[in-house]
N, C-alpha and C positions, 0 to 999 in steps of 0.2 A: 532154535530161537527166533523170536521176531524182534528186531531192534529198530526203534524209530530214530532217524537221524535228522537233526536240524540242518537241512541243506543250505540254509541262509546264515549260518553261524560264523563261520571264519571271516577274517579280514578280507580275503580274496574270493569269498563265496560267489557262485556255487562250485567253481572248478575243483578246488583241493577236496571239498566235502564229498562231491559226487565221485571223484577219482578214488578217494579213500573207501567210499562204499562199495565200489566195484572190486577193489582189492579184498575187502573184507568177504563180500559175497563169494568170491573165488576161493579164498582161503578157508573160510569157515562153513560155508555152505548154508548159511542162515538166510532168513527172509529179512532183507533191509528195506525199510519203509522210509523213503526219502520224502521229507516234509518241506514244503516251501513253494515258490513260484513255479507252477508246473511247466510253463513255457521254457524258463531258464533251464531247469533241471533236464528236460528232455533234449535241449540242444546240447548239453554236457554229455548226456548218455549216448547221444548219436555218435560221439567221438570213440566209442568202445565197442568192442564185441561182446554183447551181453547175453548171447545165446546160452541157454541152460542156466543162467544165473537168476536167483529169486529176488528181483528188484521191483519194487512198486513205488508210484509216485502218489503222494497225498497232497492236494492243493492247499495251500495257505496263502492268502492274498496279501498279508502283512509280514514285516521282518522287523525284529528288534535290532537297532543299531548299537555301536559302542557308545554313542553319544546320548542314547536315551536314559533317562533317569530311572532307576529301579523303583522309586517310590510312586511313580505315575504311569509306567508302561504297562502295568497290569491291567489298568482300566482303559488306557488310550489305545491299546492295540489288542483287542480280545481275539482277533483272528490271526495272531502272529504265528509263525511256525513253532515258536516255543510253547505257546498255549496249546496248539493243535497237537503237537508231538506228546506232550505231558498228558493230554486228555486221553490219547490213545493207550497210554499205560493205565491211566485211571480206570478206563473202561474195559481193561483186559484185553484189548486188541494188539498190544505190544508188551513185551517183557521188560524193556528197558528204553530209555531215551538218552541220546548222546548230543551234545551241543558244544561247538567252539565259540559261542557267542558271548554276550555280556553277562559276566558272572553274577553281578548284583541283580540283574534282571531275572536271570534263571532262578536264583534263590527266592526272589519275591513271588514270581509266577508259580513255583513249585509249592512254596509254603502257604501262600495266601489264596491263590486263585484256582488251583487245579488239584494237585495231589494232597496237600495239607500235611501237617506233621503227624508222625506216629503218636498215638495216644500216650501221654506221659513225657514226651520228649520237650524240654524247656527251650532249647535252641538246637537247631541243625548245625552241622559242622561239616566243613569242607575238608577232606582228608587227602593229602598228597601221598603218592606212592614214590618214595625216594630211594635211588640205588646207593647202597653202602657196601663196599667190597664186592663180594659176589653175591650178596643177598639184597633184599628190598625191605624197606621199613615203611610203616604207616605212620604219618604225622598229621596230628589234628588238634585244633582247628588252624587252618592256614588263611583264613580271611572271611568266613561267614559272619562272624561277630568279632569286633576288635576286642572288646572287653569280655570278661567271663567271671562268673561266681563259682564258688567251690563246688556247688552241686551240679552245675554245668559241666565242670571238668570231669566229674565223676561219671556223668553220662557220655561224655566223649570217650572215656576209657572204656566203657561197656561197648559202644558202637564200634570203636577202632579194634577191639579185641575180636568182636564178632566178624568184622571184615576180614581181618588177617587170617582167621581160622576158617572161614567158609568160603572166601574168595581166593585167598593166597595159599590156602591149604596147610597152614602152620597149626600143628597139633595143639600146642599149649603156648600161644604167643606171650612173650615177656613184655609187660607194660610198665612204662616209667613216666614220671612227671619231669619235664624239662625244667632244669634249675641251674643256679650258679655254684652248686656244690653237691656232694653226696651225702652230707651230714644232715641229720634231722633238723637242725638249727637254721639250715640255709633256705633260700627261696622266700617269697612274699608271704604275707599272712594268708592270702587266698591259697597259694600253693601248699602251704603247711595244713591248712584246714581241708583241702582237697585230699591230701595224703591220708588223713584220718578217715575220710569217707571211702576211699579207694581200698583200704585195708578190710572193709565190711563186705566188699564185692566178691562175687564168684569168678574172679579173673586172676591171672597170675601176675599181680602186682609185686615188683621187686624193688620199689623205692624211686629215689631221685637219680638223675643222670645229667652230666654236663655234656655239651656238644662233642668234646673230644673223646668221650666215651661211647658216643653214638656211632662215630665214624669207625670205631673199632668193633662194631657189632654187638654192643652190650645189651641192645633191646630189640623188639619187633614192632612195638607201638609206642609212640611218643605223644604225649598229651600236654598241651599248652593252650594259651588264649590265642584268638586269631591274630592279634596284632604281633605278638612274638613269633608265632608259627609262620606268618607271611614273611617277616624279615629273615627267619632262619632258612627257609628254603630259596628265597631270592640271593641270600648271601651265598648259599652254597652253589647255586647256578652260576653266579657271577665269578666265583672262585674257580670253577671248572672252565669257564670260558677264558679267564685270565691265564690259567695254567695251559690250556691249549695253544694259545696265541704265543706265549713264552717259548713253548716247545718248538712250534713252527718257526719263530724268529731265530732260535738258537741253532736250528738245524740248517739254516742258510748261511751261518757265519763262515764256514769253510768247506773245501771240497770233501774232507774227510768226514765232516758232520753230515754233509748231504749224502754221502755214500752209506754212512751208518743208518740215517734216516730211511733211506730206500730199502736197507736190509730189515730194518725194524717196523716198516710201515704195516704189515699185517698185524703185528701185535698192537700197534698204536690204533689201528682201525677197530680192533676188538675192544680196547679200553674205552675209546671215544663212544662207540656204540652203546656200551653198558652203561655209560653215564649220561647219555643223551636223553633229555626228558621227553623227547618225541617217541621214544622207544616204549614209554609208559603210556602216553596218549592223552590221559585225562585223570581228573581227580573226582573220586565219588562224593556226592552230597548225601551225607548220612543223617537220618532222622526224619526223612520225609517218606510218605507212603508209596514208595516205588523207587526203582533203580534209576538214579540220574548221574551221568557222567559229565563233567564239564572240563573241556580241553581249552588250550590257549588260543587266542585269536590268530596268532601266527601259524597255527598248525598247516602242515602240509598233509598230502594224501597218506603218507606213511603214519603220521600222527593220528590222523581220522581213523585209519584202520585199527590202530592199537587201542585208541579210546573205545572202539566197538569191542575189542577184545576184552577190555576191563568190564564193560557192560555185561557181556555174556558170561564172564566169570562170576560176577556178583549175582546175576539172576539165576543161573544154574546152581550156584551155591546156596541159594536160600538165605541171603543176608538179611533181607527185610524181616523175615520170620524170626531169625536168630536175634535180631535187635529187639524185636518185640518180647521174646522170651526172656532175654537179659534184663530188660526194663521192668519186668513183672518181679524179678528177684532183687531189684534195687530198693533198699529201705527209703521210704518217703517219695518214691516216684509219683504217687498219686495223692491228690487231696482226699479228705474224708468223703466229700461229695462224690468224687470220681469212684472211690472204693465202693460206696453204696450203690452207684449206678452199675458198676461191673458185677457186683454181687447179685 
């Protein structure tokens, strides 16, 4: 695989980005293309033994910051590491692009200035991979578009199902609409309208699900609007952090608790590792013409490495082609003009 990495993406760039690239090159044996300020990248690379690793540096003189406005950065910084990295994917010189940078800017640059949307896609969706029990579920949208229409949700379902099947290797992923109840009468008008559309799709749609059902493993793909999805995953992350802190505090309350904590430490570490979002690394941006993985700005080297893992899974699984095929089977995906053009 050839993975382009935005070396200027994370809050502490380029150190964790380069460190993560080195870890990924060692573990996966892929070609990692580090995109960004060449001088800074090479200074970080000099701290590592890179002999035998497939690491290349692609110079990009500009960098997108977290303060840049997504609506303007596409034009104002055409030589940014995001632009250059995504163009590598567009031109076939990379199989995927990974960034821990500004999510809104990455969405705008991918959608409007470089990769563009897959034909027929109404809105791209950001999909979070969330640990639930011993498994992981795909939740989308988690922030690409705050609002959504019923037909957008139907496309999210198609794209999420394709990702779960081809990247996560789930044979027949169960798809649900996030709602406030399981009954057909529940949910907003848009959710109920989307349910009718999902019934017509070639996916394993099993109805509505509440959050309490999702944590019990009731589904593999969860479909919702970007506003609700973003709150859903942030609430989950905050709850995990609260629980972890409570456990640590309680273990310090007595000598016996501390001894018990020492004995249980290996188990706690395994649980925390499983629930740690940095073990996932990043969220795929689905609906654009190329594999794009967006990580958190706080990403450390481990998170960058795992984001690269997500990218290689999506690229090797043929997720983009699977989404295209799924869209062709969706009723009403193309306008009459587009249908004539395709024919």
